[in-house]
N, CA, C, O and the ligand as a Tripos MOL2 file, in Angstrom:
@<TRIPOS>MOLECULE
protein
  249   247    63     0     0
PROTEIN
NO_CHARGES

@<TRIPOS>ATOM
      1 N         -13.0810   15.6100    8.3690 N.3       1 MET1
      2 CA        -12.3950   14.9360    7.2740 C.3       1 MET1
      3 C         -11.8360   13.6500    7.7420 C.2       1 MET1
      4 O         -11.2820   13.5720    8.8390 O.2       1 MET1
      5 N         -11.9670   12.6000    6.9160 N.am      2 ALA2
      6 CA        -11.4600   11.3090    7.2660 C.3       2 ALA2
      7 C          -9.8880   11.3810    7.3790 C.2       2 ALA2
      8 O          -9.1860   12.1350    6.7050 O.2       2 ALA2
      9 N          -9.4550   10.5200    8.2920 N.am      3 GLN3
     10 CA         -8.0340   10.3590    8.4740 C.3       3 GLN3
     11 C          -7.4050    9.8010    7.1660 C.2       3 GLN3
     12 O          -7.8780    8.8150    6.6000 O.2       3 GLN3
     13 N          -6.2970   10.4880    6.7040 N.am      4 ARG4
     14 CA         -5.6300    9.9300    5.6150 C.3       4 ARG4
     15 C          -4.7420    8.8410    6.0030 C.2       4 ARG4
     16 O          -4.2620    8.8040    7.1360 O.2       4 ARG4
     17 N          -4.4970    7.9400    5.1130 N.am      5 LYS5
     18 CA         -3.6230    6.7870    5.4060 C.3       5 LYS5
     19 C          -2.4610    6.8050    4.3910 C.2       5 LYS5
     20 O          -2.5660    7.3660    3.3000 O.2       5 LYS5
     21 N          -1.3650    6.1740    4.7950 N.am      6 SER6
     22 CA         -0.2540    6.0410    3.8210 C.3       6 SER6
     23 C           0.2790    4.6360    3.8990 C.2       6 SER6
     24 O           0.1040    3.9370    4.8970 O.2       6 SER6
     25 N           0.9290    4.2360    2.8370 N.am      7 ILE7
     26 CA          1.6030    2.9890    2.8070 C.3       7 ILE7
     27 C           2.9360    3.2390    2.0770 C.2       7 ILE7
     28 O           2.9820    3.9200    1.0530 O.2       7 ILE7
     29 N           3.9640    2.6950    2.6080 N.am      8 ASP8
     30 CA          5.3130    3.0390    2.0890 C.3       8 ASP8
     31 C           6.1030    1.8110    1.8120 C.2       8 ASP8
     32 O           6.3750    1.0290    2.7230 O.2       8 ASP8
     33 N           6.4840    1.6130    0.5760 N.am      9 CYS9
     34 CA          7.2180    0.4330    0.1760 C.3       9 CYS9
     35 C           8.5890    0.3210    1.0210 C.2       9 CYS9
     36 O           9.0860   -0.7740    1.2870 O.2       9 CYS9
     37 N           9.1210    1.4720    1.3940 N.am     10 ARG10
     38 CA         10.3930    1.4670    2.0170 C.3      10 ARG10
     39 C          10.3440    0.7650    3.4080 C.2      10 ARG10
     40 O          11.3570    0.3140    3.9430 O.2      10 ARG10
     41 N           9.0890    0.7010    3.9640 N.am     11 ASP11
     42 CA          8.9280   -0.0100    5.2190 C.3      11 ASP11
     43 C           9.0060   -1.5020    5.0240 C.2      11 ASP11
     44 O           9.1170   -2.2600    5.9880 O.2      11 ASP11
     45 N           8.9480   -1.9160    3.8050 N.am     12 HIS12
     46 CA          8.8880   -3.3630    3.5030 C.3      12 HIS12
     47 C           9.8780   -3.6750    2.3890 C.2      12 HIS12
     48 O           9.4940   -3.8740    1.2370 O.2      12 HIS12
     49 N          11.1700   -3.7150    2.7550 N.am     13 PRO13
     50 CA         12.2180   -3.8520    1.7220 C.3      13 PRO13
     51 C          11.9470   -5.0830    0.9100 C.2      13 PRO13
     52 O          11.5850   -6.1470    1.4140 O.2      13 PRO13
     53 N          12.1470   -4.8800   -0.4270 N.am     14 SER14
     54 CA         11.9020   -5.9900   -1.3100 C.3      14 SER14
     55 C          13.0490   -6.0820   -2.3040 C.2      14 SER14
     56 O          13.9750   -5.2710   -2.2800 O.2      14 SER14
     57 N          12.9780   -7.0700   -3.1690 N.am     15 GLU15
     58 CA         14.0700   -7.2580   -4.1470 C.3      15 GLU15
     59 C          14.0910   -6.0820   -5.1310 C.2      15 GLU15
     60 O          15.0780   -5.8690   -5.8360 O.2      15 GLU15
     61 N          12.9880   -5.3220   -5.1690 N.am     16 LYS16
     62 CA         12.9440   -4.2570   -6.1610 C.3      16 LYS16
     63 C          13.4980   -2.9450   -5.6620 C.2      16 LYS16
     64 O          13.6610   -1.9980   -6.4310 O.2      16 LYS16
     65 N          13.7940   -2.8860   -4.3560 N.am     17 ASN17
     66 CA         14.2420   -1.6650   -3.7810 C.3      17 ASN17
     67 C          13.3070   -0.4660   -4.1090 C.2      17 ASN17
     68 O          13.7250    0.6220   -4.5060 O.2      17 ASN17
     69 N          12.0600   -0.7580   -3.9130 N.am     18 CYS18
     70 CA         11.0530    0.2120   -4.2870 C.3      18 CYS18
     71 C          10.8350    1.2270   -3.1850 C.2      18 CYS18
     72 O          10.8650    0.8650   -2.0080 O.2      18 CYS18
     73 N          10.6180    2.4900   -3.5280 N.am     19 SER19
     74 CA         10.4390    3.5220   -2.5050 C.3      19 SER19
     75 C           9.1220    4.2800   -2.7090 C.2      19 SER19
     76 O           8.9640    5.4180   -2.2660 O.2      19 SER19
     77 N           8.1670    3.6070   -3.4040 N.am     20 LEU20
     78 CA          6.9250    4.2640   -3.5790 C.3      20 LEU20
     79 C           6.1510    4.5080   -2.3110 C.2      20 LEU20
     80 O           6.0930    3.6460   -1.4350 O.2      20 LEU20
     81 N           5.5620    5.6640   -2.2090 N.am     21 ARG21
     82 CA          4.6810    5.9790   -1.0670 C.3      21 ARG21
     83 C           3.3380    6.4300   -1.5640 C.2      21 ARG21
     84 O           3.2850    7.2990   -2.4340 O.2      21 ARG21
     85 N           2.2360    5.8870   -1.0590 N.am     22 ILE22
     86 CA          0.8930    6.2600   -1.4810 C.3      22 ILE22
     87 C           0.2130    6.7980   -0.2210 C.2      22 ILE22
     88 O           0.3410    6.2220    0.8600 O.2      22 ILE22
     89 N          -0.4980    7.8880   -0.3720 N.am     23 SER23
     90 CA         -1.3060    8.3850    0.7390 C.3      23 SER23
     91 C          -2.6730    8.9110    0.2730 C.2      23 SER23
     92 O          -2.8260    9.3540   -0.8660 O.2      23 SER23
     93 N          -3.6170    8.8550    1.1390 N.am     24 GLY24
     94 CA         -4.9290    9.3260    0.7940 C.3      24 GLY24
     95 C          -5.9690    8.5970    1.6630 C.2      24 GLY24
     96 O          -5.6290    7.9870    2.6760 O.2      24 GLY24
     97 N          -7.2320    8.6730    1.2470 N.am     25 PRO25
     98 CA         -8.2700    7.9710    1.9980 C.3      25 PRO25
     99 C          -7.9880    6.5120    1.9580 C.2      25 PRO25
    100 O          -7.3910    6.0320    0.9940 O.2      25 PRO25
    101 N          -8.4000    5.7610    2.9900 N.am     26 GLU26
    102 CA         -8.0290    4.3860    3.1440 C.3      26 GLU26
    103 C          -8.3910    3.5700    1.8800 C.2      26 GLU26
    104 O          -7.5540    2.8220    1.3730 O.2      26 GLU26
    105 N          -9.5980    3.7070    1.3850 N.am     27 GLN27
    106 CA        -10.0090    2.9140    0.2510 C.3      27 GLN27
    107 C          -9.1310    3.1900   -0.9640 C.2      27 GLN27
    108 O          -8.7500    2.2530   -1.6660 O.2      27 GLN27
    109 N          -8.8070    4.4310   -1.2230 N.am     28 GLY28
    110 CA         -8.0040    4.8450   -2.3640 C.3      28 GLY28
    111 C          -6.6110    4.2770   -2.2510 C.2      28 GLY28
    112 O          -6.0270    3.7600   -3.2040 O.2      28 GLY28
    113 N          -6.0930    4.4030   -1.0010 N.am     29 VAL29
    114 CA         -4.6850    3.8480   -0.7980 C.3      29 VAL29
    115 C          -4.6640    2.2950   -1.0510 C.2      29 VAL29
    116 O          -3.7610    1.7530   -1.6890 O.2      29 VAL29
    117 N          -5.7020    1.6410   -0.5170 N.am     30 LEU30
    118 CA         -5.7370    0.1740   -0.6810 C.3      30 LEU30
    119 C          -5.8870   -0.1890   -2.1770 C.2      30 LEU30
    120 O          -5.2170   -1.1010   -2.6610 O.2      30 LEU30
    121 N          -6.7250    0.4930   -2.8670 N.am     31 ASP31
    122 CA         -6.9600    0.1880   -4.3050 C.3      31 ASP31
    123 C          -5.6120    0.3900   -5.0350 C.2      31 ASP31
    124 O          -5.1630   -0.4790   -5.7820 O.2      31 ASP31
    125 N          -4.9800    1.5590   -4.7990 N.am     32 ALA32
    126 CA         -3.7310    1.8620   -5.5120 C.3      32 ALA32
    127 C          -2.6320    0.8710   -5.1290 C.2      32 ALA32
    128 O          -1.8650    0.4030   -5.9700 O.2      32 ALA32
    129 N          -2.5840    0.5670   -3.8180 N.am     33 ALA33
    130 CA         -1.5410   -0.3570   -3.3690 C.3      33 ALA33
    131 C          -1.7640   -1.7650   -3.9280 C.2      33 ALA33
    132 O          -0.7940   -2.4810   -4.1730 O.2      33 ALA33
    133 N          -2.9660   -2.1600   -4.1260 N.am     34 MET34
    134 CA         -3.2570   -3.4700   -4.7100 C.3      34 MET34
    135 C          -2.7130   -3.4850   -6.1180 C.2      34 MET34
    136 O          -2.0050   -4.4150   -6.5010 O.2      34 MET34
    137 N          -3.0360   -2.4600   -6.8990 N.am     35 GLN35
    138 CA         -2.5680   -2.3930   -8.2460 C.3      35 GLN35
    139 C          -1.0350   -2.3500   -8.3390 C.2      35 GLN35
    140 O          -0.4300   -2.9820   -9.2040 O.2      35 GLN35
    141 N          -0.4310   -1.5880   -7.4240 N.am     36 HIS36
    142 CA          0.9990   -1.4660   -7.3740 C.3      36 HIS36
    143 C           1.6430   -2.8150   -7.0190 C.2      36 HIS36
    144 O           2.6110   -3.2330   -7.6550 O.2      36 HIS36
    145 N           1.0950   -3.4920   -5.9940 N.am     37 ALA37
    146 CA          1.6510   -4.7420   -5.5350 C.3      37 ALA37
    147 C           1.6020   -5.7740   -6.6440 C.2      37 ALA37
    148 O           2.5120   -6.5930   -6.7760 O.2      37 ALA37
    149 N           0.5960   -5.7430   -7.4050 N.am     38 VAL38
    150 CA          0.3860   -6.6740   -8.5390 C.3      38 VAL38
    151 C           1.2980   -6.3590   -9.6900 C.2      38 VAL38
    152 O           2.0110   -7.2210  -10.2020 O.2      38 VAL38
    153 N           1.2600   -5.0580  -10.1020 N.am     39 SER39
    154 CA          1.9780   -4.7400  -11.3300 C.3      39 SER39
    155 C           3.5000   -4.5080  -11.0750 C.2      39 SER39
    156 O           4.3100   -4.7620  -11.9660 O.2      39 SER39
    157 N           3.8600   -4.0600   -9.9510 N.am     40 ALA40
    158 CA          5.2580   -3.7270   -9.6970 C.3      40 ALA40
    159 C           5.9510   -4.8000   -8.9430 C.2      40 ALA40
    160 O           7.1590   -4.9750   -9.1030 O.2      40 ALA40
    161 N           5.2230   -5.5560   -8.0980 N.am     41 HIS41
    162 CA          5.8990   -6.5410   -7.2220 C.3      41 HIS41
    163 C           5.4720   -7.9770   -7.5160 C.2      41 HIS41
    164 O           5.9070   -8.9240   -6.8600 O.2      41 HIS41
    165 N           4.6090   -8.1080   -8.5190 N.am     42 GLY42
    166 CA          4.2790   -9.4550   -8.9690 C.3      42 GLY42
    167 C           3.4210  -10.2770   -8.0910 C.2      42 GLY42
    168 O           3.3290  -11.4960   -8.2410 O.2      42 GLY42
    169 N           2.7620   -9.5830   -7.1280 N.am     43 HIS43
    170 CA          1.8760  -10.3190   -6.2200 C.3      43 HIS43
    171 C           0.5880  -10.6990   -6.9170 C.2      43 HIS43
    172 O           0.1670  -10.0550   -7.8780 O.2      43 HIS43
    173 N          -0.0160  -11.7310   -6.4280 N.am     44 LYS44
    174 CA         -1.2900  -12.1350   -6.9500 C.3      44 LYS44
    175 C          -2.4320  -11.3440   -6.2470 C.2      44 LYS44
    176 O          -2.4570  -11.2590   -5.0190 O.2      44 LYS44
    177 N          -3.3730  -10.7690   -7.0370 N.am     45 SER45
    178 CA         -4.4540  -10.1010   -6.4230 C.3      45 SER45
    179 C          -5.3620  -11.0750   -5.7330 C.2      45 SER45
    180 O          -5.8150  -12.0500   -6.3320 O.2      45 SER45
    181 N          -5.6370  -10.8080   -4.4380 N.am     46 SER46
    182 CA         -6.4130  -11.7370   -3.6200 C.3      46 SER46
    183 C          -6.9180  -10.9780   -2.3830 C.2      46 SER46
    184 O          -6.3640   -9.9350   -2.0320 O.2      46 SER46
    185 N          -7.9370  -11.4800   -1.7380 N.am     47 PRO47
    186 CA         -8.4190  -10.8790   -0.4950 C.3      47 PRO47
    187 C          -7.2980  -10.8770    0.6030 C.2      47 PRO47
    188 O          -7.2000   -9.9780    1.4380 O.2      47 PRO47
    189 N          -6.4800  -11.9360    0.5330 N.am     48 GLU48
    190 CA         -5.3500  -12.0180    1.4960 C.3      48 GLU48
    191 C          -4.3470  -10.8480    1.3350 C.2      48 GLU48
    192 O          -3.8470  -10.2640    2.2970 O.2      48 GLU48
    193 N          -4.0940  -10.5520    0.0190 N.am     49 LEU49
    194 CA         -3.1750   -9.4930   -0.2330 C.3      49 LEU49
    195 C          -3.7430   -8.1670    0.2530 C.2      49 LEU49
    196 O          -3.0180   -7.3420    0.8090 O.2      49 LEU49
    197 N          -5.0340   -7.9650    0.0460 N.am     50 ARG50
    198 CA         -5.6980   -6.7880    0.5070 C.3      50 ARG50
    199 C          -5.5710   -6.6170    2.0470 C.2      50 ARG50
    200 O          -5.3330   -5.5290    2.5710 O.2      50 ARG50
    201 N          -5.7470   -7.7580    2.7190 N.am     51 GLU51
    202 CA         -5.6450   -7.7450    4.1880 C.3      51 GLU51
    203 C          -4.2250   -7.3640    4.6420 C.2      51 GLU51
    204 O          -3.9950   -6.6190    5.5950 O.2      51 GLU51
    205 N          -3.2710   -7.9650    3.8480 N.am     52 GLN52
    206 CA         -1.9020   -7.7340    4.1850 C.3      52 GLN52
    207 C          -1.5400   -6.2500    4.0160 C.2      52 GLN52
    208 O          -0.8760   -5.6470    4.8590 O.2      52 GLN52
    209 N          -2.0110   -5.6830    2.8760 N.am     53 LEU53
    210 CA         -1.7550   -4.2760    2.6500 C.3      53 LEU53
    211 C          -2.4370   -3.4090    3.6830 C.2      53 LEU53
    212 O          -1.8730   -2.4000    4.1080 O.2      53 LEU53
    213 N          -3.6400   -3.7770    4.0990 N.am     54 LYS54
    214 CA         -4.3850   -3.0350    5.1000 C.3      54 LYS54
    215 C          -3.5790   -2.9820    6.4220 C.2      54 LYS54
    216 O          -3.5750   -1.9680    7.1210 O.2      54 LYS54
    217 N          -2.9140   -4.0790    6.7320 N.am     55 SER55
    218 CA         -2.1690   -4.1150    7.9210 C.3      55 SER55
    219 C          -0.9190   -3.2390    7.8800 C.2      55 SER55
    220 O          -0.3480   -2.9180    8.9230 O.2      55 SER55
    221 N          -0.4980   -2.8540    6.6790 N.am     56 MET56
    222 CA          0.6820   -1.9950    6.4550 C.3      56 MET56
    223 C           0.2970   -0.4710    6.5000 C.2      56 MET56
    224 O           1.1770    0.3890    6.5420 O.2      56 MET56
    225 N          -0.9990   -0.1710    6.4910 N.am     57 LEU57
    226 CA         -1.3920    1.2210    6.4890 C.3      57 LEU57
    227 C          -1.0310    1.9510    7.7720 C.2      57 LEU57
    228 O          -1.1940    1.4280    8.8750 O.2      57 LEU57
    229 N          -0.5330    3.1760    7.6020 N.am     58 LYS58
    230 CA         -0.2540    4.0110    8.7470 C.3      58 LYS58
    231 C          -1.0200    5.2920    8.6040 C.2      58 LYS58
    232 O          -1.4230    5.6630    7.5020 O.2      58 LYS58
    233 N          -1.2270    5.9740    9.7070 N.am     59 ASP59
    234 CA         -1.8400    7.3170    9.6640 C.3      59 ASP59
    235 C          -0.9210    8.2600    8.9550 C.2      59 ASP59
    236 O           0.2630    8.3430    9.2810 O.2      59 ASP59
    237 N          -1.4400    8.9710    7.9930 N.am     60 ALA60
    238 CA         -0.6290    9.9220    7.2420 C.3      60 ALA60
    239 C          -0.7010   11.3410    7.9090 C.2      60 ALA60
    240 O          -1.7810   11.7540    8.3310 O.2      60 ALA60
    241 N           0.3830   12.0470    8.0000 N.am     61 SER61
    242 CA          0.3610   13.2730    8.6030 C.3      61 SER61
    243 C           0.2210   14.4440    7.6020 C.2      61 SER61
    244 O           0.0920   15.6080    7.9820 O.2      61 SER61
    245 N           0.2530   14.0860    6.3500 N.am     62 ASP62
    246 CA          0.1100   15.1600    5.3500 C.3      62 ASP62
    247 C          -1.2360   15.0660    4.6240 C.2      62 ASP62
    248 O          -1.5260   15.8860    3.7530 O.2      62 ASP62
    249 ZN          6.5470   -0.9500   -4.2930 Zn       63 ZN63
@<TRIPOS>BOND
     1     1     2 1
     2     2     3 1
     3     3     4 2
     4     3     5 am
     5     5     6 1
     6     6     7 1
     7     7     8 2
     8     7     9 am
     9     9    10 1
    10    10    11 1
    11    11    12 2
    12    11    13 am
    13    13    14 1
    14    14    15 1
    15    15    16 2
    16    15    17 am
    17    17    18 1
    18    18    19 1
    19    19    20 2
    20    19    21 am
    21    21    22 1
    22    22    23 1
    23    23    24 2
    24    23    25 am
    25    25    26 1
    26    26    27 1
    27    27    28 2
    28    27    29 am
    29    29    30 1
    30    30    31 1
    31    31    32 2
    32    31    33 am
    33    33    34 1
    34    34    35 1
    35    35    36 2
    36    35    37 am
    37    37    38 1
    38    38    39 1
    39    39    40 2
    40    39    41 am
    41    41    42 1
    42    42    43 1
    43    43    44 2
    44    43    45 am
    45    45    46 1
    46    46    47 1
    47    47    48 2
    48    47    49 am
    49    49    50 1
    50    50    51 1
    51    51    52 2
    52    51    53 am
    53    53    54 1
    54    54    55 1
    55    55    56 2
    56    55    57 am
    57    57    58 1
    58    58    59 1
    59    59    60 2
    60    59    61 am
    61    61    62 1
    62    62    63 1
    63    63    64 2
    64    63    65 am
    65    65    66 1
    66    66    67 1
    67    67    68 2
    68    67    69 am
    69    69    70 1
    70    70    71 1
    71    71    72 2
    72    71    73 am
    73    73    74 1
    74    74    75 1
    75    75    76 2
    76    75    77 am
    77    77    78 1
    78    78    79 1
    79    79    80 2
    80    79    81 am
    81    81    82 1
    82    82    83 1
    83    83    84 2
    84    83    85 am
    85    85    86 1
    86    86    87 1
    87    87    88 2
    88    87    89 am
    89    89    90 1
    90    90    91 1
    91    91    92 2
    92    91    93 am
    93    93    94 1
    94    94    95 1
    95    95    96 2
    96    95    97 am
    97    97    98 1
    98    98    99 1
    99    99   100 2
   100    99   101 am
   101   101   102 1
   102   102   103 1
   103   103   104 2
   104   103   105 am
   105   105   106 1
   106   106   107 1
   107   107   108 2
   108   107   109 am
   109   109   110 1
   110   110   111 1
   111   111   112 2
   112   111   113 am
   113   113   114 1
   114   114   115 1
   115   115   116 2
   116   115   117 am
   117   117   118 1
   118   118   119 1
   119   119   120 2
   120   119   121 am
   121   121   122 1
   122   122   123 1
   123   123   124 2
   124   123   125 am
   125   125   126 1
   126   126   127 1
   127   127   128 2
   128   127   129 am
   129   129   130 1
   130   130   131 1
   131   131   132 2
   132   131   133 am
   133   133   134 1
   134   134   135 1
   135   135   136 2
   136   135   137 am
   137   137   138 1
   138   138   139 1
   139   139   140 2
   140   139   141 am
   141   141   142 1
   142   142   143 1
   143   143   144 2
   144   143   145 am
   145   145   146 1
   146   146   147 1
   147   147   148 2
   148   147   149 am
   149   149   150 1
   150   150   151 1
   151   151   152 2
   152   151   153 am
   153   153   154 1
   154   154   155 1
   155   155   156 2
   156   155   157 am
   157   157   158 1
   158   158   159 1
   159   159   160 2
   160   159   161 am
   161   161   162 1
   162   162   163 1
   163   163   164 2
   164   163   165 am
   165   165   166 1
   166   166   167 1
   167   167   168 2
   168   167   169 am
   169   169   170 1
   170   170   171 1
   171   171   172 2
   172   171   173 am
   173   173   174 1
   174   174   175 1
   175   175   176 2
   176   175   177 am
   177   177   178 1
   178   178   179 1
   179   179   180 2
   180   179   181 am
   181   181   182 1
   182   182   183 1
   183   183   184 2
   184   183   185 am
   185   185   186 1
   186   186   187 1
   187   187   188 2
   188   187   189 am
   189   189   190 1
   190   190   191 1
   191   191   192 2
   192   191   193 am
   193   193   194 1
   194   194   195 1
   195   195   196 2
   196   195   197 am
   197   197   198 1
   198   198   199 1
   199   199   200 2
   200   199   201 am
   201   201   202 1
   202   202   203 1
   203   203   204 2
   204   203   205 am
   205   205   206 1
   206   206   207 1
   207   207   208 2
   208   207   209 am
   209   209   210 1
   210   210   211 1
   211   211   212 2
   212   211   213 am
   213   213   214 1
   214   214   215 1
   215   215   216 2
   216   215   217 am
   217   217   218 1
   218   218   219 1
   219   219   220 2
   220   219   221 am
   221   221   222 1
   222   222   223 1
   223   223   224 2
   224   223   225 am
   225   225   226 1
   226   226   227 1
   227   227   228 2
   228   227   229 am
   229   229   230 1
   230   230   231 1
   231   231   232 2
   232   231   233 am
   233   233   234 1
   234   234   235 1
   235   235   236 2
   236   235   237 am
   237   237   238 1
   238   238   239 1
   239   239   240 2
   240   239   241 am
   241   241   242 1
   242   242   243 1
   243   243   244 2
   244   243   245 am
   245   245   246 1
   246   246   247 1
   247   247   248 2
@<TRIPOS>SUBSTRUCTURE
     1 MET1         2 RESIDUE 1 A MET
     2 ALA2         6 RESIDUE 1 A ALA
     3 GLN3        10 RESIDUE 1 A GLN
     4 ARG4        14 RESIDUE 1 A ARG
     5 LYS5        18 RESIDUE 1 A LYS
     6 SER6        22 RESIDUE 1 A SER
     7 ILE7        26 RESIDUE 1 A ILE
     8 ASP8        30 RESIDUE 1 A ASP
     9 CYS9        34 RESIDUE 1 A CYS
    10 ARG10       38 RESIDUE 1 A ARG
    11 ASP11       42 RESIDUE 1 A ASP
    12 HIS12       46 RESIDUE 1 A HIS
    13 PRO13       50 RESIDUE 1 A PRO
    14 SER14       54 RESIDUE 1 A SER
    15 GLU15       58 RESIDUE 1 A GLU
    16 LYS16       62 RESIDUE 1 A LYS
    17 ASN17       66 RESIDUE 1 A ASN
    18 CYS18       70 RESIDUE 1 A CYS
    19 SER19       74 RESIDUE 1 A SER
    20 LEU20       78 RESIDUE 1 A LEU
    21 ARG21       82 RESIDUE 1 A ARG
    22 ILE22       86 RESIDUE 1 A ILE
    23 SER23       90 RESIDUE 1 A SER
    24 GLY24       94 RESIDUE 1 A GLY
    25 PRO25       98 RESIDUE 1 A PRO
    26 GLU26      102 RESIDUE 1 A GLU
    27 GLN27      106 RESIDUE 1 A GLN
    28 GLY28      110 RESIDUE 1 A GLY
    29 VAL29      114 RESIDUE 1 A VAL
    30 LEU30      118 RESIDUE 1 A LEU
    31 ASP31      122 RESIDUE 1 A ASP
    32 ALA32      126 RESIDUE 1 A ALA
    33 ALA33      130 RESIDUE 1 A ALA
    34 MET34      134 RESIDUE 1 A MET
    35 GLN35      138 RESIDUE 1 A GLN
    36 HIS36      142 RESIDUE 1 A HIS
    37 ALA37      146 RESIDUE 1 A ALA
    38 VAL38      150 RESIDUE 1 A VAL
    39 SER39      154 RESIDUE 1 A SER
    40 ALA40      158 RESIDUE 1 A ALA
    41 HIS41      162 RESIDUE 1 A HIS
    42 GLY42      166 RESIDUE 1 A GLY
    43 HIS43      170 RESIDUE 1 A HIS
    44 LYS44      174 RESIDUE 1 A LYS
    45 SER45      178 RESIDUE 1 A SER
    46 SER46      182 RESIDUE 1 A SER
    47 PRO47      186 RESIDUE 1 A PRO
    48 GLU48      190 RESIDUE 1 A GLU
    49 LEU49      194 RESIDUE 1 A LEU
    50 ARG50      198 RESIDUE 1 A ARG
    51 GLU51      202 RESIDUE 1 A GLU
    52 GLN52      206 RESIDUE 1 A GLN
    53 LEU53      210 RESIDUE 1 A LEU
    54 LYS54      214 RESIDUE 1 A LYS
    55 SER55      218 RESIDUE 1 A SER
    56 MET56      222 RESIDUE 1 A MET
    57 LEU57      226 RESIDUE 1 A LEU
    58 LYS58      230 RESIDUE 1 A LYS
    59 ASP59      234 RESIDUE 1 A ASP
    60 ALA60      238 RESIDUE 1 A ALA
    61 SER61      242 RESIDUE 1 A SER
    62 ASP62      246 RESIDUE 1 A ASP
    63 ZN63       249 GROUP 0 **** ****
């Protein structure tokens, strides 16, 4: 089974004080994180944003 990844907004404090955590297969986490970053944090969807989010992924233990 593929390693699950997670991304946690708490690792990256923002003005929104967001505590969302997403975990799952890397592609799914990235897709969900992209949508979240755009809709909740007002980021612009771009390849650069995806790379940035990718660098924030950590191995999930659950
Ligand atoms: Zn967030």
